[in-house]
C-alpha atoms as one frame of an Amber mdcrd trajectory, in Angstrom:
protein
  43.933 -18.422  13.549  44.038 -16.067  16.536  42.887 -16.739  20.105  42.050
 -13.986  22.584  41.649 -15.003  26.227  40.899 -12.862  29.283  40.367 -13.846
  32.921  39.059 -12.261  36.083  38.505 -13.525  39.641  34.954 -12.920  40.902
  33.947 -13.232  44.570  30.589 -14.884  43.875  29.202 -18.348  43.222  29.251
 -19.819  39.722  25.444 -19.855  39.830  25.256 -16.132  40.521  27.679 -15.273
  37.716  25.834 -17.659  35.382  22.442 -16.122  36.167  23.745 -12.664  35.289
  25.236 -13.945  32.011  22.041 -15.757  31.049  19.793 -12.756  31.738  20.013
 -11.689  28.095  17.606  -8.692  28.293  19.698  -7.106  31.090  22.988  -7.027
  29.140  22.175  -3.608  27.699  21.960  -2.235  31.258  25.325  -3.419  32.568
  27.457  -4.778  29.733  29.798  -2.263  28.045  30.716  -4.742  25.291  27.774
  -7.024  24.476  25.219  -4.233  24.179  22.334  -6.488  23.119  21.809 -10.239
  23.356  18.630 -11.946  22.196  17.584 -15.559  21.820  17.523 -18.753  23.820
  20.664 -20.206  25.409  20.131 -23.708  23.999  22.518 -25.750  21.844  21.683
 -25.304  18.171  19.753 -22.056  18.664  20.703 -18.891  16.805  21.245 -15.728
  18.849  21.114 -12.092  17.818  24.122 -10.264  19.276  25.232  -6.653  19.035
  28.757  -5.915  20.285  30.512  -2.595  20.517  34.010  -2.442  21.962  34.852
   0.735  23.906  35.912   3.288  21.313  35.146   0.880  18.473  32.470   0.321
  15.894  29.455  -1.793  16.672  28.686  -5.041  14.893  25.610  -7.236  14.805
  25.800 -10.946  14.069  23.786 -14.135  14.490  25.910 -16.867  16.097  24.809
 -20.424  16.762  24.965 -21.756  20.343  27.492 -24.605  20.622  27.727 -25.338
  24.373  25.480 -24.660  27.365  26.729 -26.236  30.597  24.883 -24.540  33.457
  27.211 -22.543  35.724  30.247 -23.844  33.778  30.405 -22.899  30.082  28.546
 -20.984  27.377  29.892 -20.970  23.820  28.697 -19.718  20.453  30.123 -19.500
  16.936  29.480 -16.718  14.478  30.651 -15.870  10.995  30.934 -12.878   8.713
  28.876 -13.528   5.563  30.161 -17.036   4.800  32.071 -19.662   6.777  35.820
 -19.361   6.329  35.936 -15.624   5.723  35.930 -14.459   9.356  34.616 -16.851
  11.999  34.630 -16.485  15.753  33.993 -19.067  18.457  33.255 -17.072  21.609
  33.420 -18.703  25.027  32.595 -17.929  28.634  33.987 -20.401  31.195  33.265
 -20.369  34.924  35.527 -22.337  37.254  34.976 -22.491  40.993  38.304 -22.095
  42.772  39.311 -23.668  46.105  38.834 -20.305  47.872  35.164 -20.199  46.788
  35.537 -17.552  44.101  34.955 -17.945  40.373  37.644 -17.730  37.747  35.740
 -16.231  34.812  37.358 -16.704  31.424  36.114 -14.992  28.301  37.711 -15.422
  24.941  37.337 -16.107  21.275  39.020 -18.262  18.677  39.093 -16.376  15.384
  39.678 -18.126  12.072  39.286 -17.348   8.393  40.887 -15.421   5.571  40.323
 -11.960   7.104  41.853 -12.680  10.524  45.347 -11.398   9.608  43.818  -8.133
   8.382  41.773  -7.749  11.578  44.509  -8.733  14.048  45.259  -5.185  15.266
  41.577  -4.449  15.910  41.028  -7.799  17.617  44.036  -7.452  19.919  43.112
  -3.825  20.705  39.459  -2.727  20.898  37.958  -6.237  20.878  40.173  -7.515
  23.693  39.524  -4.271  25.603  35.806  -4.981  25.188  36.259  -8.421  26.763
  38.136  -6.854  29.683  35.510  -4.121  30.167  32.749  -6.745  30.192  34.664
  -8.930  32.668  35.103  -5.976  35.032  31.423  -4.980  34.770  30.340  -8.582
  35.402  32.585  -8.708  38.476  31.110  -5.467  39.876  27.566  -6.705  39.354
  28.147 -10.224  40.694  29.916  -8.921  43.790  27.310  -6.223  44.495  24.805
  -6.729  47.305  21.731  -8.612  46.071  19.495  -5.617  46.761  21.527  -3.633
  44.202  21.050  -6.327  41.550  17.311  -6.455  42.242  17.015  -2.683  41.846
  18.931  -2.785  38.545  16.701  -5.461  36.932
């Protein structure tokens, strides 16, 4: 098993950050990692996700939504071919801090037979993809509202 975890402080409300995350059609416009996200953010639903880490190969998968707690947590779990080969439980957690900002945490818990073989790629390009997405989300959430409206 391998866990990747990244964090970033965002000067916005949890609701604002959440609304950007849940606007699935817009991800292709701002997100340098999750290039396409389709489906309904509802527990038990299956999503269609295309990720491409900076400098890495793209991958499409169909994870199942595990957790949807508005403005707090969104979590899905995907697998490569069959369960136990290469599984990933991806999570986005939003925590309001005492200073009014949001601590945004993105990570994934990888498990399965192929994880040791994929460790270098996961700790390199995949983690860099998480960081690039976090930074893009921060820029968008902290931008003036008029900018967000023009982008969507």
